[in-house]
C-alpha positions in Angstrom: 0.0 -0.1 0.0 2.8 2.4 -0.7 1.1 5.3 -2.5 4.4 6.9 -3.5 5.3 3.6 -5.3 2.3 3.5 -7.5 1.0 5.4 -10.5 -2.4 6.1 -9.0 -5.0 7.4 -11.6 -8.8 7.8 -11.5 -10.5 4.6 -12.8 -13.3 5.2 -15.2 -16.6 3.2 -15.4 -15.9 -0.2 -17.0 -12.7 -0.9 -14.9 -13.5 -4.1 -13.1 -12.0 -2.7 -9.7 -15.0 -0.3 -9.6 -17.4 -3.3 -9.3 -15.5 -5.2 -6.6 -16.2 -5.3 -2.8 -13.1 -3.8 -1.4 -11.1 -5.5 1.4 -10.8 -4.1 4.9 -7.9 -1.8 5.7 -5.4 -3.7 8.1 -2.3 -1.5 7.9 -2.5 2.0 9.6 -0.1 4.8 10.4 2.5 6.0 8.1 1.6 4.1 4.9 -2.1 5.0 5.3 -1.2 8.7 6.0 0.8 8.8 2.8 -2.1 7.3 0.8 -4.5 9.7 2.3 -2.2 12.8 1.3 -1.9 11.4 -2.2 -5.7 10.8 -2.4 -6.4 14.3 -1.2 -4.1 15.6 -4.1 -5.8 13.4 -6.7 -9.3 14.5 -5.5 -8.3 18.2 -5.6 -6.6 17.9 -9.0 -9.8 16.5 -10.3 -11.9 19.1 -8.7 -13.7 16.4 -6.6 -15.0 16.4 -3.0 -14.7 12.7 -2.4 -12.5 9.8 -3.5 -12.6 6.1 -2.6 -9.6 3.9 -3.0 -11.2 1.7 -5.6 -11.5 4.7 -7.7 -7.6 4.8 -8.0 -7.3 1.0 -8.5 -6.7 0.1 -4.8 -9.4 -2.5 -3.6 -9.4 -1.4 0.1 -12.2 0.1 2.3 -10.7 3.5 2.4 -11.9 7.0 1.3 -11.2 10.7 1.7 -13.7 13.5 1.7 -13.0 17.3 1.3 -15.9 19.6 1.8 -15.4 23.4 1.2 -16.0 25.3 4.4 -18.4 28.3 4.4 -17.1 31.7 3.3 -13.5 30.4 3.1 -11.0 28.7 0.8 -10.4 26.0 3.4 -11.6 22.4 3.2 -12.8 20.2 5.9 -10.8 17.1 5.2 -11.8 13.7 6.3 -10.3 10.1 6.0 -12.2 7.0 6.8 -10.9 3.5 7.0 -13.4 0.6 7.1 -16.5 3.0 7.5 -19.9 1.5 8.6 -23.3 3.1 8.9 -24.7 2.8 12.4 -27.9 4.8 11.9 -29.6 6.9 9.2 -32.3 9.4 9.3 -34.5 11.2 6.8 -34.2 11.3 3.0 -32.9 13.8 0.6 -32.6 14.1 -3.2 -29.6 15.9 -4.7 -27.8 15.8 -8.0 -24.5 13.8 -7.9 -21.7 13.3 -10.2 -18.6 11.0 -10.0 -14.9 11.3 -10.9 -15.2 7.7 -12.3 -18.2 8.7 -14.5 -17.4 12.0 -16.0 -19.8 14.2 -17.8 -22.9 12.4 -16.1 -24.9 13.9 -13.3 -28.3 12.6 -12.0 -30.6 13.1 -9.0 -30.1 10.5 -6.3 -32.1 9.8 -3.2 -30.0 9.1 0.1 -30.3 9.5 3.8 -30.1 13.0 4.9 -28.1 12.2 8.1 -26.0 9.3 9.1 -24.2 8.1 12.2 -20.9 6.6 11.0 -18.3 4.3 12.7 -14.8 4.1 11.2 -11.1 3.9 11.9 -8.9 6.9 11.6 -5.4 6.9 10.0 -3.9 5.3 13.1 -6.5 2.5 13.5 -8.3 4.3 16.3 -12.3 3.6 16.3 -14.2 6.8 15.7 -17.9 7.5 15.5 -19.9 10.7 14.6 -23.1 12.1 13.0 -22.8 13.7 9.5 -25.6 15.4 7.6 -26.4 17.2 4.3 -23.6 17.3 1.8 -21.1 15.5 4.1 -23.4 12.6 4.6 -24.1 12.4 0.9 -20.5 12.4 -0.2 -19.6 9.9 2.5 -22.5 7.6 1.3 -21.5 8.0 -2.3 -17.8 7.1 -1.6 -19.0 4.1 0.7 -20.9 2.8 -2.3 -17.6 2.5 -4.1 -16.3 0.2 -1.4 -19.1 -2.3 -2.4 -18.7 -2.0 -6.1 -21.8 0.2 -6.4 -21.9 3.4 -8.7 -24.4 6.2 -8.2 -26.0 5.3 -11.6 -27.1 2.1 -9.9 -29.2 4.2 -7.6 -31.4 5.9 -10.3 -34.4 4.6 -11.9 -34.2 1.8 -14.3 -36.0 4.1 -16.8 -33.5 6.9 -16.4 -30.6 4.4 -16.4 -31.9 3.0 -19.7 -32.0 6.5 -21.1 -28.3 7.0 -20.1 -27.1 3.6 -21.3 -25.5 4.9 -24.5 -23.6 7.8 -22.8 -22.4 5.5 -20.0 -21.0 3.1 -22.6 -19.4 5.9 -24.5 -17.7 7.2 -21.2 -16.5 3.7 -20.5 -15.1 3.2 -23.9 -13.2 6.6 -23.7 -11.9 5.3 -20.3 -10.4 2.2 -22.0 -8.5 4.2 -24.6 
């Protein structure tokens, strides 16, 4: 898991790693911190607000989130290893996009608020509530850990309408 040793690029729909259930993180400390730093950079360069390890070809249950803070250029940065939803509350529909499915944005319904358990970069158990955009981004990225894409959460009719565009994006990703 040495982030500096790998050529980590965002994987595009059609890459098999995006459809695989990721393995638990078992190595914490310096290697995971280096990976988190690399993932924050990749996410920022791609102008994203969340990135899961499978999106850069690493089948591990790890994700980072960077949410812009109000009236500031600062970002609230989070790193989650082995995240689990303990509780959820409410429902909210918002438009989503994905770094692994460029050019496609769709309305997706998700819980409005979640209580999450995870391990931090040192392997210490953590727990907290997240809501609104933070909850949505965490849930979107957690889907990647189970091989689920946001387009799997839209209606079959809407997905059928997008089928050709999704295939074109996947084809460009393989070039």
